[in-house]
N, C-alpha and C positions, 0 to 999 in steps of 0.2 A: 176743727171740732173734735171733741172727745166723747167717749162712751164709757159706761161702767158695765163690766161683764162678770159672769160667774162661771166657774167650772163646777160641775155637779156630777154625782154618781148616777149614771143612767138607770141603775137598778133600784136604789133607795131614794133618790132625789136629794140626798144630802149635799149641801153646798160645801165644797172643799177649798175653794179659793174665790176671792173677790178682787178684781183689779180695775184699773182705769187704763184706757188705751186709745190709740188711733190706728187707722188702717187695719192690718191683719194681726195686731198684737194678741188678741184673745185666742187666736187659732194657732199661734206660733209655739212649736215644741221642738226646738233644735237643741240637741244634746250639747252640753259644755258651752253654751252660748252665754252663760252667766245670767240669763233672764229668770230662770226658775230654780228652785232647790232641787237637789238630786232626787229626793222623795217625790216631789211634785212631778218631775219629769218621769220617774218610774211609774207613777200612778197612771199618767196619760199613756205612756208606752204600753203598759199592761192592757189598758182598754183598747188601744189600737191593735195590739196583738190578738186580742179576743174578737176583733172584727168591727169594733165601733169606729166611727169617724168622728173627728172633732165637732162636727155639727150636731152630734148626738149627745155631747156632754159640755157644750159651750152655749151660753145664752147671753144675749145683751139685755141688761135690765133697764138702762136709760141711755139715750143717745142725743146728739146735737147739743152737747154741753160745753161750757167753757172749762178750762183746766181747773179753776177754783171750784166750780160746781161739781165736777167729777170727783175731785179730792174729797169734798164734804160728803157726798153720797157714798163714796167708797168707804170712808172711815165709819160712817153711820152703819153701813151694812156689815162691816167687819166686827164692830162692837156688838151688833145685834145677833149675828149668826155665828161668830167665833169659828171661822173656817180653819181646818187643820193645817193648811199650807200657807196661811198668812202669818207673817211675823208681827209680833206686837211688842213694842218697846225693845226691839232687837233680840227678843227671846222667841225661839221657835216653839209653837204649840206642839205638844206631843201628839202622835197619831193614835196611840192606844193607851188606855188607862191600865193600871196594874191589874185590875179585875179582868179586863179583856185579855191581857197577857196570860193570866192564870187559866182562863177559859181556853185560849188558844193552845196552851201547853197540854191541857187535858185532851183536847180534840186531837192533837198530834199523837199523844200516847195511845189514843183509840185507833190511830191509823189514818186520820184525815189528812188530806194533802194541804200544802200551804195555800194553794189556789182555792180550795173549797172553804177553808177557814177565812181567807180574805173576802170571799163572796159573802159569807155569813156576817162578817164585821163591817163590810162596806169600805174596805181599804185595799191597797194593792198587795199582791203576792209578795213583793219585795219588802213592804212594811212588816208583814207578818214574819217572814224569814229573818230579817235583820233584827227585829225586836226579840224573837225567841233566841237568837244568838247573842243578845245583849249588845248590839252594835248601833243602837239609836236612842233617841230621847225617851225619858220616862217622867211620869208625874210624881 
């Protein structure tokens, strides 16, 4: 049996990833295991570093599903929610818009830390620092 799960920001409630899985897939965050993107892994690692446990940012939306049912529900939720760490058509959705990057640059110029900016925007510290250094995706 399969389930459909979400990874969400415990502060804002924003859903950042939707997936289908069995067993412990929803709670698995092993670096370099090829299961998650580097940014998705960094997001989860930042939350765990801040003291959150996966139970505080993982939720099961539907369970006891066939694989086909889980795929249909997963795709529907991805289309509806457009989570930042899901890939659509092989193209990764960007984590920050250009307006958010400009805001982050202004906040950095004011002396704000990457971590505080990340909290304000609901993304990982790594996402902010990489984007301000022009090392990641943009819209």
